[in-house]
N, C-alpha and C positions, 0 to 999 in steps of 0.2 A: 268420151273415155275419161275414166277417173283420174284425179290428180295423183302424182307420185308423192310418196312420203318423203319428208325431209331427212337428209343424212346428218346425223349428229354424233358427238362423242368420238370423232375420228382420231385414230392412232395408227402410226405406221411401224411396221417391222420389216425385216429382210433376212434372207438366208443365202448370202452370196457364196459363189464357188470361185476359188482362186487356184492358180497353178503354182506348183513348187518347182523352182529352178535352181540349178547350180552352175556357176560360171567356170567350174574347174574343167581342165582339159579344153575341149572344144565348146563346152557348155551344152547342157541338155535339160530337158524337162523330166522331172522325176515323179514316179507314182507315189501317191500318198498311202497306198495299201501296205499295212504292216508298220507304218511309221507314226500315224496319228492316233488311231483307235477311234471308236465310236461308230455307230451305224444309225440308219434312219429310225429304227425302233428303239435303240438304246444309245443316244448321243452321249458323248463324253462331256461332262460339265467343266467349264472353265472356272478359274478362281472367283470371278465376280458372279453373283447370283443372276440367274436368268439367261446366261450366255452358255452356249454349247458348241461343240465341234464334232465333226464326223468325217469319215472317208466316203466320198461319193464318186463312184467309178475311180478314176485315178486322181481326181481333184480333191482339194481340201475345202470343206464347206463349214461355215460357221453361222450360228443363229444368234440374233439379238432379241431382247424383249421388246414389246411394243412401246413406242415413244409418242408423247403428246406434244412435244415441242421440237422445232428444227435443231436447236442446240443439243437437246438430248439425243436426237437422231445422229447428228454428226459425231458426238462424243461416243455413242455406243458403237458405231461402225469403226471408228478409229481404235477403240479399245479392242474390238474383235480382231482387227488386222494386226495390232501389236501383239496380242496374246497368241495368235497363230504363228507369228514369226518366232516367238519364244519357244514354241514346241519343236522347232526344226533343228536338225544337226548343224554344226558349224559349216560355214560356207554355203548354206542354203538360204534362199529367200523366196518371196512370193511375187507373183505377177498378176495384175488385174486386167487381163486382156481377154478378148473374145474367143480366141482359138489358138491351138498349138498342135504340133505334130510330135508324137512320141516314138522313140525307138522301140523295136519289136520286143526287146528284153523287158521293157517297162510295162508291157501289155500282156505278159505271160501268166495271167491269173484269171480265174473265173470272174472275179469282181470287176476286172478291167474291161470285160466284154459283155456286161449287162447293160441293156439299153431299153428305154421305153416301158419300164415296169408299170408305171402309173401314168397313162396318157392324160393330156390336158385337153381343154375345149377351145373352140373358136367363138369368140364373142360376136362375130359378124354373122356366122351361119347357125350358131347354136349346136353345131355337131362336134363330135369328138375328133381330135386330130389324130391321124395315123401315127403309130410309133415309128421312129427312124430306123433305117437299116444299119447294121453294124458296119462302120467304115473299114475299108481294107488298106487305107493309107496312113494309119496311125493318128488320124484326126480326132481330137477331143475338144469340147467347147465348154465355156463357162456360162452360168446363168447369174444375173444380178436381180433376182426376183424381189419384187416389192409387195408386201402384204398390207392391205388396207382393212383395218378393223373399224367397225362402227356399231352403234346400237340398233338392234332389231334388223339385222341384214336380211335382204331378200335376193333371190336369184335374178330377178329382173333388174333391180338396182345394180347388182354386181356387173351385169352385162353392160349397162349404160356407163358405169364407171370405167370399165376396161376399154370400151370404145373411145371414151374421152381421153384415157391415158395413151392410147395409140396416137391420138391427135397431138397432145401436148408433150409426150415423151418419145413415142415411137418414131414419129416423123423427124423431129430434130436429131434423134440419135443417129440417123443416117449420115448427118453431117459431122457428128462428134465421134462416131465409131465407124471407121472406114473398112473394117474387116468384112469380107464377103464369104468367108469359109463357114461361119457358124450357121448361116441360114440353110446350109445343106442338111443340117440335122435338127436345129431348134431355132426359135426366135421369129417365127412368122407372125404376121399381124393378128392381134386379138387373142393371143395365147394366154389362157388363164385357167385357174382352178377355183371352184367354189369351196370356201372354208366355212366353218361354223361362225366365224367372226366377220366374214366379208370375203372379197376376192384376192387372189394371189396373181399379180401381173407377171407374166413369164416371157415377155418379148425381148427385154433388154439383156445384154451380156453384163458382166461385172465391170465394164469400162468406167462406169460412173463412180466407182470407188477410188479413182485415180488421185483425186485431191478433194479438199473441202468444198471448193466452188462447185464441183460436179455433184457432190452429195447434197448440197443446198439446192442445186438445180432440181435434183430428183424429188426432193421434198416439196419444193414450191410448185413444180409442174403437176405433181400428184394432187396437191390441194386445189390447183386451178381446175383439174379434171372433176374433182368433187364439187367445186363451186358451180361448174357448168351443169352438172346433173341437178344440183339443188335449184338452179335457175330455170329448170324446165317445169312449167305448170302441168304439162302432160307430154307423153312421148312424141306427139306431133311437133313439139317445139325443139326437137333435137336436131339442130342443123348439122352437127358432126356426123350423125348417121347418114345424112343426105350426101356427105362427101365420101361414102364408103369406097367407091371405086378408086378414087385418087389416093386415099390413105392406105388402103390395102396394097395397091400397086406400088407405091413408093417404098413401103416397108419390105414387101416380099421380093422386090427386084433390086433394092438398094439404089433407087433412082435419085442420084445426087441433085441433078438439075431440077427435077420436079419438087424435091424436098426443099431446095433453096427458094423456089418460087412460092410454095405454100407457106413456108416460114415467114417470108417477107410480107406476103399478102395478109396474113393473120397475126403478125407480130408474135410468132412463137419463139421462145427463148432458146438460144444456142450459146453455150459457154466453152 
C-alpha cells in the first residue's frame, strides 16, 4: 500500500456556537433570532477583518480566520467571544456550554425549528450521519467545531485526522464536558465534514472555549492528531483506527470510566 502524503502548512479555525442568557427574573436562555443578524450564506462581519457572526437556530455563532500559532488561536477566539458579548442588550451574556433548554416562546419561529439541513459524515464508517429529529422538550445544543486547514488536502487524510482527533480530543472531552444531553442530537464519534481546505471536526461542544487553558488544549491535541497521521508510513500503521470500538463506544455513550482508563493508558491530556 502506498505511503501517505505528509500534512504541511497546518492552520486551525473554528466556528463556535454559544448560548445567550439573561439572569433577569428567574433567568432564561434567549433566542438569537432577530437580535444578532447574519446567516450561513451572509454572515455579519465583525469590526476586525476575517471575523463574522450569525444566527444559527437560536444560538449565536461566530467565525474566526485560520490561525497558524496557538497564541493567534487563543487571541482570535477571545476576540470573537468579546465581540459577541458587545452585540448583546444590557443584562445579557453568553454561555459556552453543551446544551440548554429553551422556553416555548423562544422557539416560536421557523428558524428555531430548522435542524440537520447539511448532514455531516462519520469518519469511522465513511457514511453520512442521519439528521437529528426536532426535539420536543426545548433542547438546543452548541457545537465547538474545529477546522483543520492544510496544503493539498485529501479526503483520505481528512478521515485519518478526524479519527485521531476523536482519540486526542473526543475521548478526553468525556471527562471535561459531563453534559449528556447534546449527544441526543449531535456530537457522536467521528462527526466531520470535508472542506476545500481540510476537515471540520464536529464532535465537540463549545465547552472548550471556557478558558484559555482549554483553548490551548484544543490546539495542542489537534496538533497531536496531525502528528499522529504524519507518523503513519501507511494506513496499516494507524493504531488509533485499531481502537475504533473503544473510542466510538466511549464518545457515543459518555463512558467516564472507560475514558479515564484510556486517557491514563495513553497519556491523553485532560485539563
